[in-house]
ROVEX-95862 format. One line per 8 residues: number of its first residue (from 1); for each residue x, y, z of N, C-alpha, C. Coordinates in Angstrom, 3 decimals. Example, Ala and Ser with C-alpha at 12.3 -4.5 7.8 and 13.67 -1.06 7.14 Angstrom:
1> 13.190:-5.690:7.800:12.300:-4.500:7.800:13.200:-3.300:7.800 | 12.850:-2.250:7.080:13.670:-1.060:7.140:12.900:0.030:7.870
END
This chain:
1> 36.164:44.925:13.924:35.466:43.948:13.069:35.440:44.082:11.315 | 35.502:43.187:11.130:35.514:43.046:9.598:34.479:43.218:8.780 | 34.828:44.294:8.037:33.460:44.387:7.212:33.273:43.463:6.041 | 34.458:43.375:5.258:34.307:42.729:4.191:35.492:41.604:3.843 | 35.184:40.331:3.984:36.380:39.373:3.669:36.007:38.660:2.547 | 37.236:38.380:1.241:36.933:37.709:0.379:38.071:36.731:0.305 | 38.140:35.266:0.129:39.051:34.385:-0.150:38.698:33.735:-1.418 | 39.716:33.891:-2.521:39.792:33.007:-3.687:38.675:33.937:-4.641
9> 38.012:34.813:-4.348:36.985:35.383:-5.281:37.186:35.125:-6.461 | 36.560:34.709:-7.369:36.722:34.622:-8.628:35.421:35.013:-9.679 | 35.551:35.403:-10.788:34.202:35.906:-11.864:34.449:35.912:-13.067 | 34.074:34.973:-13.743:34.321:34.916:-15.515:33.130:35.391:-16.072 | 33.098:36.185:-17.180:32.446:36.220:-18.165:32.830:35.510:-19.559 | 32.082:34.445:-19.520:32.926:33.504:-20.589:34.047:33.154:-20.823 | 35.267:33.590:-21.345:36.651:33.536:-21.276:37.496:34.809:-20.778 | 36.643:35.333:-20.395:37.103:36.501:-19.593:37.091:36.824:-18.419
17> 37.910:36.745:-17.609:38.207:36.323:-16.101:38.304:38.002:-15.354 | 36.938:38.332:-14.806:37.204:39.614:-14.294:37.684:39.511:-12.896 | 37.635:38.449:-12.112:38.324:38.591:-10.676:38.880:37.073:-10.863 | 40.546:37.166:-10.199:40.968:36.204:-10.580:41.831:35.467:-9.229 | 40.696:34.836:-8.346:41.282:34.351:-6.994:41.476:35.388:-6.243 | 40.744:36.550:-5.655:41.132:37.957:-5.087:40.844:37.547:-3.506 | 41.867:37.757:-2.684:42.053:37.597:-1.204:41.928:39.188:-0.624 | 40.896:39.288:0.082:40.914:40.959:0.650:40.162:40.697:1.919
25> 40.718:41.673:2.897:40.036:42.098:4.060:39.984:43.454:4.315 | 38.943:44.140:5.054:38.850:45.537:5.204:37.933:45.490:6.603 | 38.548:46.175:7.305:38.259:46.427:8.766:37.077:47.337:8.868 | 36.453:47.747:9.997:35.310:48.614:10.287:36.317:49.917:10.414 | 35.427:51.268:10.164:36.258:52.496:10.195:37.014:52.985:9.288 | 37.456:52.149:7.984:38.157:52.587:6.840:37.811:53.223:5.813 | 38.706:54.001:5.071:38.472:54.284:3.782:39.001:53.539:2.554 | 38.917:53.130:2.331:39.443:52.270:1.065:39.307:52.740:-0.212
33> 40.574:53.243:-0.835:40.618:53.327:-2.481:40.789:52.400:-3.129 | 40.022:51.716:-3.840:40.077:50.592:-4.939:40.320:50.975:-6.463 | 41.919:51.034:-6.795:42.173:51.831:-7.889:42.554:50.540:-8.918 | 42.171:50.842:-10.151:42.734:50.072:-11.274:42.391:50.700:-12.743 | 43.256:50.307:-13.982:42.557:50.342:-14.937:41.236:50.315:-15.455 | 40.708:50.604:-16.392:39.287:50.189:-17.130:39.564:48.419:-17.306 | 38.443:48.119:-16.953:38.615:46.613:-17.190:39.386:45.572:-16.208 | 40.084:46.079:-14.999:40.662:45.305:-14.080:40.081:44.831:-12.962
41> 38.484:44.857:-13.097:37.558:44.173:-12.245:37.063:44.890:-11.076 | 37.468:46.227:-10.932:36.720:46.878:-9.860:35.605:46.939:-9.546 | 34.675:47.165:-11.015:33.058:47.327:-10.849:32.704:45.876:-10.518 | 33.300:44.650:-10.866:32.736:43.613:-10.763:32.968:43.065:-9.318 | 34.312:43.707:-8.994:34.244:43.310:-7.153:33.226:43.825:-6.422 | 33.060:45.102:-6.604:31.725:45.929:-6.179:30.517:45.424:-6.475 | 30.175:44.825:-7.348:28.788:44.140:-7.623:28.753:42.740:-6.883 | 29.991:41.832:-6.667:29.943:41.261:-5.863:29.506:41.358:-4.132
49> 30.205:42.330:-4.048:30.029:43.154:-2.304:28.508:43.369:-2.518 | 27.831:43.818:-3.389:26.753:44.435:-3.372:25.587:43.228:-3.159 | 26.262:42.219:-3.580:25.242:41.284:-4.286:24.613:41.180:-5.343 | 25.227:41.976:-6.447:24.385:42.036:-7.687:25.200:41.206:-8.988 | 26.053:40.245:-8.423:26.456:39.107:-9.321:26.859:38.072:-8.497 | 26.538:36.827:-9.067:27.131:35.784:-8.385:28.869:35.465:-8.648 | 29.147:34.739:-7.767:30.639:34.605:-7.639:31.109:33.392:-7.321 | 32.234:33.087:-7.725:32.846:31.956:-6.938:33.801:31.929:-6.088
57> 34.290:31.438:-4.721:35.136:31.529:-3.635:34.062:32.066:-2.500 | 34.838:32.708:-1.311:34.071:32.959:-0.335:34.301:34.498:-0.234 | 33.075:35.089:0.496:32.935:36.396:0.594:31.957:36.629:1.471 | 32.229:37.320:2.631:31.403:37.662:3.390:31.423:39.197:3.753 | 29.928:39.947:3.419:30.163:41.588:3.893:29.350:41.602:5.338 | 29.782:42.247:6.127:28.900:42.185:7.367:28.570:41.306:8.061 | 29.503:40.118:7.374:28.856:38.817:8.073:28.130:37.964:7.143 | 27.538:38.640:6.152:26.657:37.631:5.601:27.468:37.538:4.337
65> 26.336:36.793:3.424:26.761:36.113:2.198:25.944:37.081:1.189 | 26.656:38.174:0.258:25.810:39.030:-0.048:24.775:38.493:-1.245 | 25.504:37.051:-2.071:24.431:36.842:-2.957:22.846:36.297:-2.517 | 23.269:35.422:-1.569:22.244:34.812:-0.839:21.081:35.594:0.247 | 22.066:36.438:0.774:21.683:37.208:2.116:21.149:38.823:1.698 | 21.049:39.160:0.580:21.358:40.639:-0.079:20.171:41.466:0.866 | 19.028:41.085:0.715:17.805:41.779:1.408:18.123:42.334:2.692 | 18.664:41.438:3.541:19.212:41.718:4.863:20.430:42.541:4.912
73> 21.200:42.355:3.795:22.289:43.116:3.756:22.196:44.776:3.648 | 21.203:44.852:2.602:21.269:46.335:2.090:20.305:47.157:3.063 | 20.200:46.719:4.287:19.578:47.468:5.792:20.866:48.274:5.850 | 22.374:47.642:5.763:23.421:48.156:6.331:24.431:48.659:5.209 | 23.709:48.966:4.386:24.727:49.340:3.001:24.384:50.372:2.170 | 24.984:51.252:1.544:24.574:52.399:0.641:25.292:52.022:-0.673 | 24.933:52.577:-1.804:26.013:53.008:-3.263:25.454:53.732:-3.897 | 26.817:54.342:-4.272:26.854:55.671:-5.068:27.232:55.200:-6.216
81> 26.797:55.162:-7.184:27.463:54.860:-8.744:27.694:56.579:-9.421 | 27.615:56.559:-10.789:27.777:57.922:-11.443:26.165:58.305:-11.229 | 26.607:59.942:-10.652:25.126:60.613:-10.187:24.066:60.375:-11.461 | 24.238:60.031:-12.493:22.966:59.975:-13.417:22.100:58.904:-13.530 | 22.587:57.902:-12.385:21.179:57.068:-12.269:20.013:57.746:-11.457 | 19.864:58.558:-10.934:18.832:59.235:-10.475:17.647:59.498:-11.589 | 16.544:58.857:-11.581:15.379:59.447:-12.182:15.248:60.743:-12.794 | 15.346:60.974:-14.082:15.392:62.368:-14.635:13.721:62.986:-14.392
89> 12.984:62.047:-14.400:11.378:62.547:-14.064:11.088:62.647:-12.777 | 11.903:62.566:-11.931:11.288:62.407:-10.525:11.855:63.939:-9.848 | 10.981:64.398:-9.079:10.979:65.721:-7.879:11.901:65.429:-7.079 | 12.334:66.458:-6.520:13.272:66.205:-5.405:12.426:65.538:-4.200 | 11.178:66.414:-4.114:10.522:65.942:-2.592:9.994:64.380:-3.272 | 9.834:63.698:-4.330:9.498:62.721:-4.440:10.638:61.606:-4.185 | 11.957:61.953:-4.884:13.157:61.242:-4.037:13.135:61.312:-2.638 | 12.983:62.045:-1.939:12.846:62.029:-0.373:11.877:60.994:0.246
97> 10.454:61.101:-0.744:9.629:60.407:-0.246:9.779:58.687:-0.741 | 10.758:58.853:-1.851:10.785:57.226:-2.213:11.391:56.572:-1.097 | 13.012:57.144:-0.804:14.028:56.779:-0.041:13.305:56.554:1.312 | 12.473:57.565:1.843:11.932:57.235:3.151:11.035:55.952:3.235 | 10.412:55.452:2.045:9.635:54.465:1.896:10.168:53.172:1.915 | 11.404:53.145:1.204:12.212:51.845:0.860:13.235:51.618:2.249 | 13.735:52.501:2.799:14.990:52.177:3.463:14.407:52.526:4.797 | 14.684:51.654:6.249:14.144:51.788:7.611:15.052:52.711:8.078
105> 16.176:52.741:7.682:17.178:53.304:8.350:17.517:54.972:7.824 | 16.606:55.393:6.825:16.650:57.088:6.617:16.291:57.715:7.289 | 16.795:58.916:7.522:16.141:59.764:8.273:16.086:61.294:7.339 | 14.640:60.999:7.186:14.517:62.448:6.600:14.902:63.745:6.925 | 14.565:64.199:8.342:15.014:65.455:8.707:16.623:65.840:8.400 | 17.255:64.458:8.579:18.700:64.933:8.229:18.946:65.204:6.642 | 18.234:64.349:6.028:18.196:64.886:4.222:18.114:66.025:3.996 | 16.926:66.551:4.705:16.260:68.006:4.244:17.264:69.160:4.958
113> 17.841:68.846:6.097:19.040:69.555:6.744:19.690:69.704:5.664 | 20.417:68.606:5.113:21.687:68.606:4.274:21.261:69.531:2.568 | 19.940:69.167:2.432:19.556:69.705:1.245:19.475:71.326:1.458 | 19.281:71.786:2.693:18.839:73.244:3.261:20.357:74.045:2.871 | 21.401:73.107:2.793:22.611:73.953:2.421:22.957:74.357:0.948 | 22.206:73.720:0.271:22.200:74.024:-1.194:21.083:74.660:-2.108 | 21.122:74.913:-3.049:20.156:75.716:-3.752:19.266:74.510:-4.536 | 19.151:73.692:-4.112:17.917:72.839:-4.575:16.548:72.983:-4.056
121> 15.870:73.265:-5.070:14.382:73.480:-4.733:13.409:71.948:-4.367 | 12.825:71.852:-3.526:12.239:70.316:-3.442:10.971:70.032:-4.707 | 10.703:71.162:-5.455:9.620:71.101:-6.472:10.421:70.877:-7.888 | 11.909:70.978:-7.601:12.570:70.672:-8.916:12.470:69.284:-9.631 | 12.474:69.089:-10.904:12.482:67.773:-11.242:14.311:67.485:-11.424 | 14.696:66.349:-11.348:15.873:65.895:-11.526:16.751:66.280:-12.816 | 15.966:66.379:-13.722:16.361:66.664:-15.216:16.475:68.332:-15.101 | 16.276:69.107:-14.313:16.275:70.262:-14.316:17.178:70.763:-13.178
129> 18.044:69.871:-12.978:19.575:70.147:-11.819:20.612:70.152:-12.351 | 21.640:70.639:-12.411:22.983:70.656:-12.981:23.374:69.171:-12.307 | 24.595:68.553:-12.881:25.087:67.441:-12.625:25.734:67.348:-10.992 | 26.247:68.899:-10.873:26.874:68.842:-9.224:25.538:69.079:-8.305 | 24.268:69.486:-8.986:23.171:69.296:-7.976:22.779:68.156:-7.808 | 22.421:67.441:-8.807:22.444:66.078:-8.736:23.266:65.198:-7.579 | 24.427:65.662:-8.004:25.608:65.043:-6.778:25.412:65.534:-5.402 | 24.568:66.481:-5.023:24.017:67.137:-4.311:22.833:66.442:-3.625
137> 22.208:66.270:-4.211:20.785:65.167:-3.915:21.392:64.093:-3.728 | 21.817:63.320:-4.461:22.275:62.148:-4.335:22.998:61.826:-2.919 | 23.847:62.576:-2.618:24.957:62.494:-1.547:24.151:62.775:-0.127 | 22.910:63.808:-0.298:22.308:63.740:1.108:21.399:63.074:1.029 | 20.885:62.184:0.207:19.864:60.934:0.339:20.963:59.888:1.059 | 21.765:59.624:0.539:22.818:58.595:0.925:23.143:58.778:2.707 | 23.706:60.137:2.641:24.011:60.407:4.222:23.179:60.416:5.295 | 22.037:60.400:4.615:20.827:60.682:5.850:20.271:58.890:6.042
145> 20.872:58.141:5.616:20.844:56.794:5.616:21.846:55.960:6.930 | 21.734:55.429:7.653:22.446:55.092:9.003:22.988:53.475:8.696 | 24.107:53.615:7.328:24.530:52.604:6.931:26.130:52.290:7.616 | 26.334:51.035:7.601:27.610:50.335:7.957:28.648:50.625:6.807 | 28.365:50.435:5.887:29.405:50.607:4.868:28.652:51.335:3.550 | 29.509:52.018:2.877:29.165:53.094:1.645:29.967:52.392:0.592 | 29.491:51.991:-0.337:30.213:51.654:-1.527:30.336:52.644:-2.741 | 31.131:53.593:-2.926:31.391:54.491:-3.986:32.049:54.098:-5.465
153> 30.968:54.117:-6.611:32.201:53.713:-7.871:31.754:54.928:-8.511 | 33.068:55.569:-8.817:33.219:56.559:-9.520:32.184:57.752:-9.426 | 32.081:58.317:-7.693:30.827:59.106:-7.909:30.725:60.335:-8.223 | 32.191:60.635:-8.477:32.165:62.324:-8.739:32.437:62.356:-10.309 | 32.215:61.300:-11.433:32.616:61.052:-12.728:31.818:62.494:-13.171 | 32.624:63.029:-14.251:31.852:64.457:-15.001:31.372:65.477:-14.318 | 31.904:65.449:-12.794:31.320:66.819:-12.015:32.908:67.921:-12.028 | 32.670:69.007:-12.077:33.757:69.836:-12.235:34.484:69.925:-11.125
161> 35.762:70.548:-10.824:36.595:70.234:-9.415:36.090:70.877:-8.403 | 35.189:71.985:-8.719:34.452:72.569:-7.494:33.617:71.493:-6.321 | 32.645:71.002:-7.570:31.914:69.931:-6.898:32.519:68.619:-6.379 | 33.393:68.354:-6.934:34.194:66.991:-6.529:34.765:67.355:-5.341 | 35.419:68.314:-4.839:35.984:68.847:-3.417:34.683:69.010:-2.619 | 33.524:69.717:-2.727:32.774:69.635:-2.164:32.144:68.230:-1.572 | 31.863:67.071:-2.792:31.531:66.102:-2.407:32.386:65.306:-1.359 | 33.642:65.227:-1.555:34.643:64.503:-0.594:34.836:65.345:0.821
169> 34.865:66.771:0.484:34.419:67.231:2.169:33.176:66.702:3.009 | 31.894:66.992:2.142:30.724:66.340:2.492:30.994:65.086:3.154 | 31.761:64.420:2.792:31.560:62.899:2.949:32.236:62.590:4.180 | 33.463:63.437:4.552:34.445:63.263:5.741:34.015:64.217:6.789 | 33.482:65.237:6.539:32.495:65.958:7.736:31.562:65.824:8.197 | 30.443:65.152:7.286:29.155:65.076:7.706:28.735:63.477:7.657 | 29.502:62.608:7.252:29.100:61.265:7.267:30.055:60.629:8.036 | 31.079:60.437:7.335:32.103:59.452:8.029:32.482:59.699:9.652
177> 32.453:58.787:10.783:32.529:58.687:12.031:33.495:57.910:12.570 | 34.232:57.348:11.711:35.444:55.863:12.366:34.522:54.735:12.712 | 33.200:54.731:12.604:32.566:53.374:12.809:31.972:52.860:11.428 | 31.697:53.941:10.505:31.320:53.447:9.214:32.823:53.071:8.542 | 32.234:52.314:7.392:33.604:51.877:6.038:32.850:52.186:4.717 | 34.121:53.203:4.355:33.742:53.336:2.920:34.767:52.780:1.649 | 34.035:52.264:0.764:35.085:51.801:-0.339:34.663:52.839:-1.544 | 35.734:53.124:-1.945:35.695:54.153:-3.306:36.644:53.453:-4.500
185> 36.126:53.635:-5.438:36.755:53.641:-6.885:36.697:54.833:-7.708 | 37.791:55.148:-8.180:37.912:56.643:-8.764:39.004:56.681:-9.618 | 39.125:57.155:-11.024:40.202:57.661:-11.928:40.626:58.862:-11.405 | 40.221:59.619:-10.514:40.312:60.993:-9.981:41.351:60.835:-8.653 | 42.750:59.805:-8.830:43.082:59.370:-7.393:43.668:60.604:-6.740 | 44.321:61.410:-7.523:44.919:62.888:-6.769:44.026:63.453:-5.662 | 42.586:63.394:-6.208:41.507:64.242:-5.378:41.185:62.963:-3.912 | 41.647:62.006:-3.948:41.267:60.856:-2.622:42.477:60.772:-1.881
193> 43.803:61.034:-2.343:45.043:60.757:-1.417:44.911:61.105:0.092 | 44.259:62.249:0.253:44.188:62.757:1.458:43.256:62.322:2.356 | 42.284:61.509:1.513:41.098:61.335:2.229:41.054:59.494:3.248 | 41.784:58.894:1.932:42.135:57.177:2.359:42.596:57.022:3.519 | 42.461:55.781:4.022:43.382:55.315:4.989:43.911:53.949:4.434 | 43.083:53.744:3.585:43.917:52.291:2.704:43.626:52.164:1.362 | 44.607:51.359:0.564:44.948:51.689:-0.701:44.893:50.047:-1.235 | 44.190:49.768:-2.326:44.412:48.551:-3.239:44.531:48.780:-4.478
201> 45.403:48.264:-5.067:45.744:48.603:-6.916:45.259:47.015:-7.474 | 44.236:47.225:-7.994:43.678:45.762:-9.124:44.009:45.974:-10.381 | 44.566:44.652:-10.733:44.955:44.828:-12.305:44.657:43.191:-13.082 | 44.045:43.184:-14.123:43.466:42.124:-14.749:42.912:41.081:-13.642 | 41.802:41.729:-12.910:41.394:40.626:-11.843:42.101:40.151:-10.586 | 43.138:40.715:-10.384:44.138:40.567:-9.142:44.842:41.661:-8.319 | 44.770:41.607:-7.292:45.328:42.737:-6.366:46.528:42.667:-6.367 | 47.296:43.968:-6.784:48.639:43.622:-7.410:49.625:44.788:-5.974
209> 48.797:45.531:-5.104:49.346:46.077:-3.901:47.918:46.473:-2.905 | 48.388:46.073:-1.560:47.513:46.380:-0.817:48.063:46.785:0.239 | 47.897:48.254:0.852:48.583:48.803:1.974:47.808:50.051:2.440 | 48.345:50.205:3.810:47.440:51.491:4.532:48.164:52.639:4.127 | 47.485:53.643:4.288:48.196:55.033:3.714:49.528:55.248:4.638 | 49.324:54.921:5.981:50.625:54.960:6.904:51.855:53.990:6.128 | 51.637:53.065:5.464:52.920:52.253:5.036:53.152:52.903:3.514 | 51.933:53.295:2.934:52.362:54.070:1.818:53.121:55.195:2.098
217> 53.253:55.972:2.765:53.955:57.224:3.292:55.388:56.797:3.815 | 55.248:55.541:4.295:57.024:55.306:4.941:57.358:54.683:3.867 | 56.757:53.652:3.022:57.477:52.895:2.201:57.944:53.009:0.817 | 57.378:54.286:0.263:57.460:54.626:-0.931:58.179:56.154:-0.946 | 59.155:56.317:-2.035:60.066:57.714:-2.150:60.287:57.850:-3.645 | 60.307:58.884:-3.873:60.615:59.485:-5.494:62.056:60.218:-5.191 | 63.011:60.414:-6.213:63.811:61.418:-6.292:63.986:61.734:-7.348 | 64.355:63.132:-7.279:64.412:63.643:-8.725:65.995:63.976:-8.991
225> 66.771:63.423:-10.082:68.096:63.763:-10.274:68.558:64.326:-11.356 | 69.608:65.139:-11.401:69.991:65.632:-12.547:70.785:64.449:-13.238 | 71.169:64.835:-14.718:71.810:63.683:-15.162:73.040:62.747:-14.802 | 73.902:63.780:-14.209:74.854:63.135:-13.890:74.957:61.966:-12.703 | 73.678:62.388:-11.717:73.201:61.173:-11.020:72.624:60.179:-11.292 | 71.862:60.350:-12.456:71.170:58.989:-12.651:71.400:57.890:-12.774 | 72.525:57.816:-13.352:72.872:56.189:-13.096:73.273:55.679:-11.578 | 73.745:56.646:-10.995:73.801:56.304:-9.498:72.508:55.910:-8.781
233> 71.745:56.727:-9.168:70.329:56.297:-8.617:69.505:54.972:-9.521 | 69.639:54.745:-10.770:69.441:53.490:-11.195:70.114:52.299:-10.603 | 71.364:52.568:-10.374:71.736:51.354:-9.383:71.110:50.995:-8.261 | 70.499:51.705:-7.629:69.402:51.290:-6.478:68.525:50.226:-6.732 | 68.001:50.544:-7.729:67.034:49.494:-8.139:65.620:49.858:-7.916 | 65.461:51.313:-8.972:64.200:51.836:-8.602:62.850:50.821:-9.123 | 61.542:50.977:-8.760:60.544:50.602:-9.464:60.070:51.140:-10.849 | 60.540:52.264:-10.780:59.959:53.191:-12.143:60.709:54.185:-12.557
241> 60.951:54.977:-13.354:61.498:55.839:-13.719:60.931:56.450:-15.013 | 60.896:58.025:-14.986:59.974:58.958:-15.748:60.973:60.216:-15.873 | 60.713:60.939:-17.061:61.596:62.179:-17.078:60.816:63.705:-17.282 | 61.455:64.469:-16.361:60.518:65.668:-16.694:61.289:66.719:-16.347 | 61.564:67.752:-17.577:62.141:68.775:-17.825:63.931:68.551:-17.568 | 64.054:67.535:-18.366:65.261:67.150:-18.574:66.047:66.408:-17.187 | 65.244:66.333:-16.198:65.646:65.545:-15.262:64.599:64.286:-15.221 | 65.214:63.130:-14.377:64.829:61.795:-14.141:64.120:61.740:-12.864
249> 63.127:61.123:-12.599:62.215:61.085:-11.268:61.984:59.358:-11.099 | 62.685:58.807:-10.084:62.596:57.725:-9.951:62.247:57.162:-8.722 | 61.286:56.262:-8.770:60.665:55.662:-7.683:60.899:54.648:-7.040 | 61.231:54.180:-5.676:61.962:53.150:-5.059:60.783:52.850:-4.012 | 61.071:51.624:-3.578:60.434:50.669:-2.504:61.152:50.366:-1.597 | 61.173:50.962:-0.213:61.858:50.663:0.843:63.671:50.957:0.689 | 63.560:52.304:0.163:65.170:52.611:-0.272:65.204:53.687:1.135 | 66.573:54.063:1.275:67.053:54.668:2.284:66.901:56.150:2.049
257> 66.469:56.949:2.687:66.199:58.382:2.280:67.376:59.264:2.279 | 68.271:58.866:3.438:69.576:59.823:3.573:70.403:59.578:1.842 | 70.409:58.189:1.661:71.159:57.589:0.341:70.645:58.376:-0.689 | 69.126:58.152:-1.017:68.267:59.047:-2.236:68.607:60.645:-1.949 | 68.723:61.064:-0.765:68.896:62.753:-0.596:69.989:63.302:-1.409 | 71.163:62.222:-1.005:72.485:62.903:-1.686:72.550:62.851:-2.908 | 71.378:62.550:-3.945:71.705:62.109:-5.350:70.727:63.432:-5.816 | 69.409:63.718:-4.937:68.507:64.677:-5.550:67.336:64.996:-4.588
265> 66.617:65.327:-5.110:65.271:65.957:-4.026:64.113:65.250:-4.014 | 64.178:64.476:-2.572:63.281:63.414:-2.294:61.908:63.730:-1.752 | 61.035:63.124:-2.141:59.430:63.352:-1.773:58.666:62.032:-1.741 | 57.613:62.029:-1.022:56.647:61.127:-1.306:55.855:60.875:-2.461 | 55.889:60.043:-3.318:54.998:60.155:-4.779:53.391:60.296:-4.439 | 52.999:60.371:-5.450:51.343:60.914:-5.400:50.911:59.035:-5.450 | 49.711:59.223:-5.082:49.069:57.385:-5.732:49.332:57.279:-6.967 | 49.050:58.531:-7.721:48.868:58.566:-9.453:50.528:57.666:-9.980
273> 51.174:58.534:-9.439:52.569:58.207:-9.867:53.249:56.570:-9.212 | 52.673:56.223:-8.172:52.759:54.685:-7.640:51.993:54.034:-8.619 | 50.964:54.195:-8.959:50.115:53.602:-9.612:50.618:53.085:-11.012 | 51.259:54.070:-11.957:51.942:54.140:-12.977:53.034:53.140:-13.177 | 53.905:53.136:-11.941:54.567:52.491:-11.563:54.398:50.621:-11.573 | 53.322:50.756:-10.592:53.256:49.416:-10.283:52.668:48.719:-11.619 | 51.376:49.475:-12.006:50.563:48.914:-13.222:51.315:48.482:-14.416 | 52.656:49.510:-14.822:53.371:49.615:-15.790:54.420:48.345:-15.730
281> 54.707:48.161:-14.633:55.674:46.720:-14.041:54.486:45.345:-14.341 | 53.662:45.496:-14.237:52.924:44.484:-14.229:52.731:44.000:-15.844 | 52.517:45.153:-16.513:52.317:45.181:-17.803:53.400:44.653:-18.394 | 54.591:45.246:-18.127:55.689:44.700:-18.561:55.947:43.032:-18.385 | 55.735:42.734:-16.911:56.170:41.429:-16.610:54.974:40.437:-17.737 | 53.677:41.009:-17.555:52.817:39.924:-18.441:53.122:39.763:-20.230 | 53.877:41.132:-20.547:54.273:40.755:-21.720:55.698:39.913:-22.085 | 56.471:40.051:-20.917:57.659:38.951:-20.836:57.191:37.645:-20.932
289> 55.952:37.723:-19.959:55.752:36.048:-20.007:55.200:35.405:-21.471 | 54.603:36.530:-22.206:53.443:36.052:-23.341:54.616:35.934:-24.506 | 55.980:36.105:-24.469:56.767:36.041:-25.425:57.778:34.787:-25.314
END
């Protein structure tokens, strides 16, 4: 089943093009990382998917037009942005009451069971909780909703590393069941590399890379070479090169592993390394076109 499908998705704010003819297709049971620099169009894309902004082009989410059928769509969709969005005056018990009253698929018993694993007290107000505890509360509320699509926009922003790890562990162990679909944007890409099934890079409103994690692991290679092998490695046409402790690290697309291994130490790059390579190349092309 196709959960999200867009064709020629476009959104402009005045003279600024936030989305520039985006085509994408996301199937059921996938965990997609939508990665891009600030201002690349990530949040605009999510807002279109959630029916929060009008757009040009074609977009279907769970078979519905999110702008004209948002009320029906929200029965099957959950959304977490920065955890600071919960009202600070609200008590934990009131948050449970509110979600139970507005969402027909909220399982209060499940939310209570998730909160029982934390130190959060029902009588506490949101403003009395640490940011990590607010994240736990927000996650418990969302994971207790039987939704088909979960959208996460920088969900762990500002959390320390312990709570970020707990957040993604809970997401995988207590929520994801291969029938739900998750779309996440984050700048902390190194923390979600082992979580994702699919990867997309967006830059200046356009998708510049789209692949499964299986393709990512088989397609891209990095090799660290000493100075005497640098020229030979560059001759093979790397996507990107960086320096570390006097050695060159070159990133390749569809290179021969054995050929690279003869020149240095070979490994699969991180998403962050690939992101720097791809976005850096895009910026270089844009500068060249402008000259």
